[in-house]
C-alpha positions as CSV (number, residue, x, y, z in Angstrom):
1,M,-105.4,170.8,55.0
2,R,-102.6,173.1,56.2
3,N,-103.1,176.8,56.5
4,S,-102.5,179.0,53.5
5,E,-99.3,181.1,53.6
6,L,-97.5,183.7,51.6
7,M,-93.8,184.8,51.4
8,R,-92.0,187.7,49.7
9,A,-88.3,187.8,48.8
10,L,-85.8,190.0,47.0
11,T,-82.6,189.0,45.3
12,K,-79.5,190.2,47.1
13,D,-78.6,192.6,44.3
14,G,-82.1,194.0,44.1
15,S,-82.8,192.8,40.6
16,A,-86.0,190.9,41.2
17,M,-88.8,190.5,43.7
18,I,-91.0,187.4,44.2
19,V,-94.2,186.6,46.0
20,A,-95.0,182.9,46.5
21,A,-98.2,181.5,48.0
22,D,-99.8,178.3,49.0
23,T,-103.5,179.1,48.8
24,S,-105.0,175.6,49.1
25,A,-107.1,176.3,52.2
26,V,-108.2,179.6,50.8
27,V,-109.5,178.0,47.6
28,Q,-111.2,175.2,49.5
29,K,-113.0,177.7,51.6
30,A,-114.2,179.5,48.5
31,H,-115.4,176.2,47.1
32,E,-117.4,175.5,50.3
33,I,-118.9,179.0,50.4
34,H,-119.9,179.2,46.7
35,G,-120.6,175.6,45.8
36,L,-118.1,175.9,42.9
37,S,-118.1,173.6,39.9
38,K,-114.9,171.8,39.0
39,T,-113.9,174.4,36.4
40,M,-115.0,177.3,38.6
41,T,-112.9,176.0,41.6
42,A,-109.9,176.3,39.3
43,A,-111.0,179.7,37.8
44,L,-111.9,181.5,41.0
45,G,-109.0,179.8,42.8
46,R,-106.5,181.1,40.4
47,A,-108.0,184.6,40.6
48,L,-108.0,184.5,44.4
49,T,-104.3,183.5,44.4
50,A,-103.4,186.3,42.0
51,A,-105.3,188.9,44.0
52,S,-103.7,187.7,47.3
53,M,-100.2,188.1,45.9
54,M,-101.0,191.5,44.4
55,G,-102.5,192.6,47.7
56,S,-99.3,191.7,49.5
57,L,-97.5,194.3,47.4
58,L,-99.5,197.1,49.1
59,K,-97.7,199.1,51.8
60,E,-100.2,200.2,54.4
61,E,-102.8,198.4,56.5
62,K,-106.0,200.0,55.3
63,Q,-105.1,199.6,51.6
64,S,-106.7,196.9,49.4
65,V,-106.7,195.7,45.8
66,T,-109.6,194.5,43.7
67,L,-109.0,192.2,40.7
68,R,-112.0,192.0,38.4
69,F,-112.3,189.9,35.2
70,C,-115.2,191.0,33.1
71,G,-115.1,188.2,30.4
72,D,-117.8,187.1,28.1
73,G,-117.5,183.4,29.1
74,P,-120.1,181.5,31.1
75,A,-118.4,182.3,34.4
76,G,-119.5,185.9,34.1
77,T,-117.7,188.5,36.2
78,I,-115.0,187.2,38.6
79,C,-114.2,189.6,41.4
80,C,-111.5,189.2,44.1
81,V,-110.5,191.6,46.9
82,S,-107.3,191.3,48.9
83,D,-106.0,193.3,51.9
84,W,-102.3,194.3,52.3
85,R,-101.4,191.1,54.0
86,G,-102.9,188.9,51.3
87,N,-106.1,187.9,53.0
88,V,-108.6,187.6,50.2
89,R,-112.2,187.0,49.3
90,G,-114.0,186.6,46.0
91,Y,-117.0,185.5,43.9
92,A,-118.1,184.7,40.4
93,D,-121.4,185.6,38.8
94,H,-122.0,181.9,37.9
95,P,-120.1,179.7,40.4
96,Q,-121.5,176.5,39.0
97,A,-120.6,177.1,35.3
98,E,-119.0,174.1,33.8
99,L,-117.3,173.3,30.5
100,P,-115.8,170.1,28.9
101,P,-112.0,169.8,29.2
102,N,-110.0,171.8,26.7
103,A,-108.0,170.5,23.8
104,K,-105.2,169.5,26.2
105,G,-107.6,167.6,28.4
106,K,-107.4,170.2,31.2
107,L,-110.0,172.3,32.9
108,D,-111.1,174.9,30.5
109,V,-110.6,178.0,32.7
110,G,-109.9,180.2,29.6
111,G,-113.2,179.2,28.0
112,A,-115.1,179.8,31.3
113,V,-113.6,183.3,31.6
114,G,-113.7,184.3,28.0
115,R,-112.5,187.6,26.6
116,G,-113.0,191.2,27.6
117,P,-111.4,193.7,30.0
118,M,-109.8,193.0,33.3
119,Y,-109.5,195.7,36.0
120,V,-107.2,196.3,38.9
121,L,-108.4,198.8,41.5
122,R,-106.1,199.8,44.3
123,D,-107.7,201.6,47.2
124,L,-104.8,203.5,48.7
125,G,-107.0,205.4,51.2
126,Q,-107.3,208.4,49.0
127,D,-110.4,210.1,47.5
128,M,-110.3,208.0,44.4
129,P,-108.8,204.5,43.8
130,Y,-106.1,203.9,41.2
131,V,-107.7,202.0,38.3
132,G,-105.7,200.0,35.8
133,V,-107.2,198.1,32.9
134,A,-105.9,195.6,30.3
135,S,-107.4,193.1,27.9
136,I,-108.0,189.5,29.0
137,V,-105.6,187.7,26.6
138,S,-106.3,184.1,27.4
139,G,-108.7,183.8,30.3
140,E,-106.2,181.5,32.1
141,I,-105.7,184.2,34.7
142,A,-101.9,183.9,35.1
143,E,-101.2,185.1,31.5
144,D,-103.7,187.9,31.9
145,V,-102.0,189.1,35.1
146,T,-98.6,189.0,33.4
147,N,-100.0,191.0,30.5
148,Y,-101.6,193.5,32.8
149,F,-98.4,194.4,34.6
150,A,-96.5,194.7,31.2
151,S,-99.1,196.7,29.4
152,S,-100.7,198.8,32.1
153,E,-97.9,199.3,34.7
154,Q,-94.8,198.7,32.4
155,T,-93.5,196.2,35.0
156,P,-91.8,193.1,33.5
157,S,-93.4,190.2,35.4
158,V,-94.1,186.5,35.3
159,C,-97.2,185.1,37.1
160,A,-97.7,181.4,37.5
161,L,-100.9,180.0,39.1
162,G,-102.3,176.5,39.6
163,V,-105.3,174.7,41.2
164,L,-105.7,170.9,41.4
165,V,-109.2,169.8,41.9
166,H,-110.4,166.5,43.3
167,P,-113.1,164.5,41.3
168,D,-115.6,165.7,44.0
169,F,-114.7,169.3,43.1
170,N,-112.9,170.1,46.3
171,C,-109.5,171.8,46.1
172,R,-106.6,169.4,46.3
173,A,-103.8,172.0,46.0
174,A,-103.5,175.6,44.9
175,G,-100.7,178.2,44.8
176,G,-98.7,180.5,42.7
177,F,-95.8,182.9,42.3
178,L,-95.4,186.4,40.9
179,V,-91.9,187.6,39.9
180,Q,-91.2,191.2,39.1
181,L,-88.0,192.7,37.7
182,L,-86.9,195.9,39.3
183,P,-85.3,198.9,37.6
184,Y,-81.7,198.2,36.3
185,A,-82.0,194.5,36.9
186,D,-78.8,192.6,36.2
187,P,-79.2,190.8,32.8
188,Q,-77.4,187.7,34.2
189,V,-79.9,187.5,37.0
190,V,-82.8,187.9,34.6
191,E,-81.3,185.1,32.4
192,Q,-80.9,182.8,35.4
193,I,-84.5,183.4,36.5
194,E,-85.8,182.7,33.0
195,K,-83.9,179.4,32.8
196,N,-85.2,178.4,36.2
197,I,-88.8,179.1,35.2
198,E,-88.5,177.2,32.0
199,T,-87.8,174.0,33.9
200,I,-90.6,174.4,36.5
201,E,-93.5,172.0,36.5
202,S,-97.0,173.2,37.3
203,V,-97.3,175.2,40.5
204,S,-100.2,173.1,41.7
205,R,-98.2,169.9,41.3
206,M,-95.4,171.5,43.3
207,V,-97.7,172.5,46.1
208,D,-99.5,169.1,46.0
209,G,-96.0,167.5,46.4
210,G,-95.5,169.3,49.6
211,M,-93.6,172.4,48.5
212,R,-94.2,175.5,50.6
213,P,-93.7,179.2,49.5
214,R,-90.1,179.1,50.5
215,D,-89.6,176.0,48.4
216,L,-91.2,177.8,45.4
217,I,-88.8,180.7,45.9
218,D,-85.8,178.4,46.1
219,T,-86.9,176.9,42.8
220,V,-87.5,180.2,41.0
221,F,-84.4,181.8,42.5
222,A,-82.2,178.7,42.2
223,G,-78.5,179.8,41.8
224,L,-79.3,183.3,43.3
225,E,-78.9,184.7,46.7
226,Y,-82.0,186.4,48.2
227,D,-83.4,187.9,51.4
228,V,-86.9,187.0,52.7
229,L,-88.8,190.3,53.1
230,D,-91.7,188.8,55.1
231,E,-94.0,185.9,55.5
232,A,-97.5,185.5,56.7
233,Q,-100.4,183.1,57.1
234,I,-103.4,184.2,55.0
235,G,-107.0,183.2,54.8
236,Y,-110.3,183.7,53.1
237,V,-111.5,186.7,55.1
238,C,-114.7,188.7,54.6
239,P,-115.1,191.9,56.7
240,C,-118.8,192.2,56.1
241,S,-121.1,193.0,59.1
242,R,-124.6,193.9,59.8
243,E,-123.5,197.4,60.6
244,R,-121.9,197.8,57.2
245,Y,-125.1,196.7,55.4
246,A,-127.1,199.1,57.6
247,R,-124.9,202.0,56.5
248,A,-125.3,200.8,52.9
249,L,-129.1,200.9,53.2
250,L,-129.0,204.3,54.8
251,S,-126.9,205.6,51.9
252,L,-129.7,204.6,49.5
253,G,-131.4,207.9,50.3
254,K,-135.0,208.9,51.2
255,K,-136.7,207.9,47.9
256,E,-135.4,204.3,47.9
257,L,-135.9,203.9,51.6
258,R,-139.5,205.1,51.3
259,R,-140.1,202.5,48.5
260,L,-138.8,199.8,50.8
261,V,-141.0,201.0,53.7
262,D,-144.0,201.0,51.3
263,E,-143.4,197.4,50.4
264,A,-144.0,196.6,54.0
265,E,-141.6,193.6,54.0
266,P,-138.3,192.9,55.8
267,V,-135.2,193.8,53.7
268,E,-132.9,190.9,53.2
269,T,-129.3,191.5,52.1
270,L,-126.8,188.9,51.0
271,C,-123.0,189.2,50.9
272,S,-121.7,188.1,47.5
273,F,-118.3,187.2,49.1
274,C,-119.2,185.0,52.0
275,G,-122.9,184.3,51.6
276,K,-124.0,185.8,55.0
277,K,-127.5,187.1,55.1
278,Y,-128.6,190.2,57.1
279,V,-132.3,190.9,57.6
280,F,-133.6,194.3,58.5
281,E,-137.2,194.3,59.9
282,L,-139.6,196.9,58.8
283,P,-139.3,199.1,62.0
284,E,-135.5,199.3,61.4
285,V,-136.1,200.4,57.8
286,R,-138.6,203.0,59.0
287,Q,-135.9,204.3,61.5
288,M,-133.4,204.5,58.6
289,L,-135.9,206.6,56.6
290,E,-136.3,209.0,59.6
291,E,-132.6,209.3,59.8
292,A,-132.3,210.0,56.1
293,K,-135.0,212.8,56.4
294,S,-133.1,214.4,59.2
């Protein structure tokens, strides 16, 4: 499977911006890490793709965006985090949740996600992250992201996402695009983009047919001139480390560390994003307690 990649472009007249991504390898990695069911490969895959594209809109290296769906469906909470390049990681509370096909005979992602709030947290390196919230309108992810930008950020947008899943639950193809209209967009440009989007087949089928991010942009911006802003290879990337978990344990404070010491057992931590385990033996926990006291 080819590497995942992402590209951003802007129409020559500055009316619209687009992010397009092939996330097939990213979604396959998520499937392998979490042992996702068929429906959850599609659900988490769409959310990872959306988060990656939203992350690419950030401006500085240390910034990140977290996309969280807190629906009442069997998937539970779905959480994805992207850095400013579009490298992404994610998890679902119930990665093996499965549902019968929906009325259209397709994977019932909306049923798996359910209804409830969705949150977008942007960590811009300041004291407090920016937090945006909107209702989950369908659970299909793309419609929810489109609604979020319109209702919470007042940015006219169109998000399209797709994941094709093999019968063995592996990812066959995944990708998406996010179009945003900029202030004072030319109505004729807007009309052309709308016409182009109306004729587009599913994104996953386009990616499965060999289309790359530039091909997706050519399709959405057909009849319009545009400039490529940047392009990058992206991946499923988790920055967890033993040192990070050690700092997290230390931050628990004296009372909780004393409880862990009294239990006289090694402390095992597990990363929700990548599944790595970090074990801290009792002498290490005792040392953390001494550090907390001092």
